[in-house]
C-alpha positions as CSV (number, residue, x, y, z in Angstrom):
1,M,147.5,104.5,136.2
2,A,146.3,104.2,139.8
3,S,143.2,106.3,139.0
4,T,142.4,104.2,135.9
5,H,142.6,101.1,138.0
6,M,140.4,102.6,140.7
7,L,137.8,103.5,138.0
8,A,137.9,100.0,136.5
9,R,137.0,98.3,139.8
10,P,133.6,99.9,140.2
11,R,132.8,99.1,136.6
12,R,133.6,95.5,137.2
13,W,131.4,95.4,140.3
14,A,128.6,97.1,138.3
15,L,128.9,94.5,135.6
16,R,128.8,91.7,138.1
17,L,125.7,93.1,139.8
18,R,124.0,93.5,136.4
19,W,124.9,90.0,135.4
20,G,123.8,88.6,138.7
21,S,120.5,90.5,138.5
22,L,120.0,89.2,134.9
23,R,120.6,85.6,136.0
24,W,118.2,86.0,138.8
25,S,115.5,87.4,136.5
26,V,116.0,84.5,134.1
27,F,115.8,82.0,136.9
28,V,112.6,83.6,138.3
29,Y,110.9,83.7,134.8
30,A,112.0,80.1,134.1
31,C,110.5,79.0,137.4
32,A,107.3,80.9,136.6
33,L,107.1,79.3,133.2
34,V,107.6,75.8,134.6
35,L,105.0,76.4,137.3
36,G,102.5,77.9,134.8
37,F,103.0,74.9,132.5
38,A,102.5,72.5,135.3
39,C,99.3,74.2,136.4
40,G,97.9,74.9,132.9
41,F,98.7,71.6,131.1
42,P,96.0,69.6,132.9
43,L,93.4,72.2,131.9
44,L,94.6,72.3,128.3
45,W,94.6,68.5,128.2
46,M,91.1,68.4,129.6
47,A,89.9,70.9,126.9
48,S,91.6,68.8,124.2
49,M,90.0,65.6,125.4
50,A,86.6,67.2,125.4
51,F,86.8,67.9,121.7
52,K,88.1,64.5,120.7
53,P,85.9,61.8,119.1
54,P,85.6,58.6,121.2
55,P,88.2,56.6,119.1
56,E,90.8,59.4,119.7
57,V,90.3,59.6,123.4
58,L,91.9,56.2,124.1
59,A,94.2,56.1,121.0
60,W,97.8,55.2,121.5
61,P,100.1,57.1,121.2
62,P,97.9,60.0,122.3
63,H,97.7,63.3,120.4
64,F,97.7,66.5,122.3
65,L,95.5,68.3,119.8
66,P,92.3,66.5,118.5
67,Q,92.8,65.3,114.9
68,E,89.1,65.6,114.1
69,P,87.6,68.1,116.5
70,T,84.0,67.4,117.4
71,L,81.2,68.4,119.8
72,V,79.8,64.9,120.1
73,N,81.0,64.7,123.8
74,F,79.0,67.8,124.7
75,V,75.9,66.5,122.8
76,R,76.1,63.2,124.6
77,L,76.6,65.0,128.0
78,F,73.3,66.9,127.6
79,E,71.4,63.9,126.2
80,E,72.6,61.2,128.7
81,S,72.7,63.2,131.9
82,H,70.8,65.9,133.8
83,F,73.7,68.4,133.3
84,L,71.5,71.4,132.8
85,I,69.5,70.6,136.0
86,Y,72.8,70.2,137.9
87,L,74.0,73.5,136.5
88,Q,70.8,75.2,137.6
89,N,71.1,73.8,141.1
90,S,74.8,74.9,141.4
91,L,74.1,78.4,140.2
92,I,71.2,78.9,142.5
93,C,72.9,77.6,145.6
94,T,76.3,79.2,144.9
95,F,75.1,82.7,144.1
96,A,72.6,82.7,146.9
97,A,75.2,81.5,149.4
98,T,77.7,84.1,148.2
99,A,75.2,87.0,148.5
100,I,74.1,86.0,152.0
101,A,77.7,85.3,153.2
102,I,79.0,88.6,151.9
103,A,76.1,90.5,153.5
104,I,76.6,88.9,156.9
105,A,80.4,89.1,156.7
106,T,80.2,92.8,155.8
107,V,78.0,93.6,158.8
108,G,80.1,91.4,161.1
109,A,83.5,92.8,159.9
110,Y,82.2,96.4,160.3
111,S,81.1,95.7,163.9
112,L,84.5,94.2,164.7
113,T,86.3,97.3,163.4
114,R,84.1,100.2,164.3
115,Y,82.4,99.3,167.6
116,R,84.1,98.8,170.9
117,Y,82.8,96.1,173.3
118,A,84.2,93.6,175.7
119,G,85.7,90.5,174.0
120,R,85.8,92.0,170.6
121,D,89.3,90.8,169.7
122,K,88.8,87.4,171.3
123,F,85.6,87.0,169.3
124,A,87.5,87.8,166.1
125,T,90.1,85.2,167.0
126,F,87.4,82.6,167.7
127,I,85.9,83.2,164.3
128,L,89.2,82.3,162.7
129,L,89.5,79.2,164.9
130,A,86.1,78.1,163.7
131,Y,87.5,78.0,160.2
132,M,90.1,75.4,161.3
133,F,87.5,72.6,161.6
134,P,87.4,70.5,158.4
135,P,84.0,70.1,156.6
136,I,84.0,66.3,157.3
137,V,83.7,67.1,161.1
138,L,80.6,69.3,160.5
139,I,78.7,67.2,158.0
140,V,77.1,64.8,160.5
141,P,75.7,67.4,163.0
142,F,74.7,69.6,160.1
143,F,72.8,66.7,158.4
144,V,71.0,65.9,161.7
145,W,70.1,69.5,162.1
146,M,68.7,69.7,158.5
147,K,66.9,66.4,158.9
148,T,65.2,67.7,162.1
149,L,64.1,70.8,160.4
150,G,62.9,68.9,157.3
151,L,65.3,70.8,155.0
152,V,67.1,67.8,153.4
153,D,66.8,67.9,149.6
154,S,66.1,71.6,149.5
155,Y,68.1,74.5,148.3
156,L,68.0,76.2,151.7
157,S,70.0,73.3,153.4
158,L,72.8,73.6,150.8
159,I,72.8,77.4,150.9
160,L,73.1,77.4,154.7
161,S,75.9,74.9,154.6
162,Y,77.9,77.0,152.1
163,V,77.3,80.1,154.2
164,A,78.5,78.3,157.3
165,L,81.6,77.1,155.5
166,A,82.6,80.4,154.0
167,L,81.4,82.9,156.7
168,P,84.3,82.7,159.2
169,F,87.1,83.3,156.8
170,A,85.0,85.9,154.9
171,I,84.5,87.9,158.1
172,W,88.2,87.7,158.9
173,L,89.2,88.9,155.4
174,L,86.7,91.8,155.4
175,R,87.8,92.8,158.9
176,A,91.4,93.4,157.5
177,F,90.0,95.5,154.7
178,F,87.8,97.6,157.0
179,Q,90.8,98.1,159.3
180,S,92.7,99.6,156.4
181,I,90.1,102.4,156.0
182,P,90.8,105.3,158.3
183,L,88.1,106.2,160.7
184,D,88.6,109.9,159.9
185,I,86.9,109.4,156.5
186,E,83.7,108.0,158.1
187,E,83.8,110.8,160.8
188,A,84.0,113.4,158.0
189,A,80.8,111.9,156.5
190,W,79.1,112.2,159.8
191,I,80.1,115.8,160.1
192,D,78.6,116.5,156.7
193,G,75.3,115.2,157.9
194,A,75.3,111.6,157.0
195,D,74.1,109.0,159.5
196,R,75.9,105.7,160.1
197,L,74.0,103.7,157.5
198,R,74.5,106.3,154.7
199,A,78.2,106.6,155.6
200,I,78.5,102.8,155.3
201,I,76.7,102.7,151.9
202,Y,78.3,105.7,150.3
203,V,81.7,105.8,151.9
204,I,82.8,102.5,153.5
205,L,81.5,100.1,150.9
206,P,82.9,101.9,147.8
207,L,86.3,102.1,149.5
208,S,86.2,98.4,150.5
209,L,84.8,97.2,147.2
210,P,88.0,95.5,146.1
211,G,88.0,93.6,149.4
212,V,84.3,92.7,149.1
213,I,84.9,91.3,145.6
214,A,88.0,89.4,146.7
215,T,86.0,87.8,149.5
216,S,83.2,87.1,147.0
217,I,85.6,85.1,144.8
218,F,86.7,83.0,147.8
219,T,83.1,82.3,148.8
220,F,82.0,81.6,145.2
221,I,84.8,79.0,144.7
222,V,84.2,77.3,148.0
223,S,80.5,76.9,147.2
224,W,80.9,76.0,143.6
225,N,83.5,73.3,144.2
226,D,81.7,71.7,147.2
227,Y,81.1,67.9,146.9
228,L,80.7,66.6,150.4
229,F,77.7,68.7,151.6
230,A,75.9,68.4,148.2
231,L,76.4,64.6,148.3
232,V,75.0,64.2,151.8
233,L,72.2,66.8,151.8
234,M,70.9,66.2,148.3
235,T,69.7,62.6,148.0
236,E,67.3,63.2,145.0
237,E,68.9,63.2,141.6
238,E,67.0,66.4,140.5
239,M,68.6,68.3,143.4
240,R,72.2,67.4,142.8
241,T,74.9,69.9,141.9
242,L,77.6,69.7,139.2
243,P,80.4,68.2,141.3
244,V,78.1,65.4,142.5
245,G,76.8,64.9,138.9
246,L,80.4,64.6,137.7
247,G,81.0,62.0,140.3
248,D,78.1,60.0,139.1
249,L,79.7,59.9,135.6
250,L,82.9,58.5,137.1
251,N,80.9,55.8,139.0
252,R,79.4,54.3,135.9
253,A,80.3,50.8,134.8
254,F,81.9,52.2,131.6
255,I,83.8,55.4,132.1
256,D,83.4,57.7,129.1
257,W,86.4,60.0,129.4
258,G,85.3,62.2,126.6
259,V,82.0,63.0,128.2
260,I,83.6,63.4,131.6
261,M,86.2,65.9,130.2
262,A,83.4,67.8,128.5
263,A,81.5,68.0,131.8
264,A,84.7,69.0,133.7
265,M,85.4,71.8,131.2
266,L,81.9,73.2,131.5
267,I,82.1,73.1,135.3
268,T,85.4,75.0,135.2
269,L,84.3,77.7,132.8
270,P,81.9,79.6,135.2
271,A,84.5,79.8,138.0
272,L,87.2,80.7,135.5
273,A,85.1,83.5,133.9
274,F,84.1,84.8,137.3
275,F,87.8,85.0,138.3
276,I,88.9,86.6,135.1
277,L,86.2,89.3,135.3
278,T,87.2,90.2,138.9
279,Q,90.9,89.6,138.9
280,N,91.8,93.3,139.0
281,F,89.6,93.7,142.1
282,L,91.2,90.6,143.6
283,I,94.7,91.9,143.2
284,R,93.8,95.4,144.6
285,G,91.8,93.8,147.4
286,W,94.6,91.6,148.6
287,G,97.0,94.6,148.5
288,A,94.5,96.8,150.4
289,G,93.9,94.1,153.0
290,A,97.6,93.7,153.7
291,V,97.9,97.4,154.8
292,K,96.7,98.3,158.2
293,E,96.4,102.0,159.2
């Protein structure tokens, strides 16, 4: 009897542990479901509004799904605004800024992890401190600088501003990724006859590719969503970007929510597509950057 009682006790504890683990899993998935719904519902509502005809947009009670789906909001968006021009400006400035920032950040991060010189660690800390300044603090001196150089209303002014915004954090991120790559791998390439440049191109960059792509996503989103610098530096309508163009739609005397939601949906799609295509690299990149050899 005593042995039977002693065997039953561990079983009860095992059942309690399983039940507790099951309840915790249910709680975690329920929280994830609620959070996913809270984050995804505005996007779904935006997409639904974009395909509703004008009478349905302001109908009460509202319907989540459009009763008569239509593309009239998208047609009016292209006819009544310079959306394609705004899209072209955003694509040029964003991709150019991303490419320049990643190139500079890669060189800078490599220098901070592979070369030894006085003040190297302090310089890395200073780079991160530079990222603490909000964009509103930088916009006035940056505008004065661009005005002096005659670069206002040019792609170059906006590209330089995006690079300045994203570069400090990009260098800091890539520095962590390069630190996770053992120096022995690069030294082995040198022993095999490769110089430093070839070792960087054929050894370091392929190993750090997840980190480079993760940093590219960050730079892309920062540049794509910018409103302040584009508003101040681009005064001509033909040079405006998508966020500023969407703001102009909101400042009209009559706000057409169907057209605005169509524009917001089209603005969201490039960033969403870019993130979906590179999400595997993003996950691997954050994991690699969290490990330091």
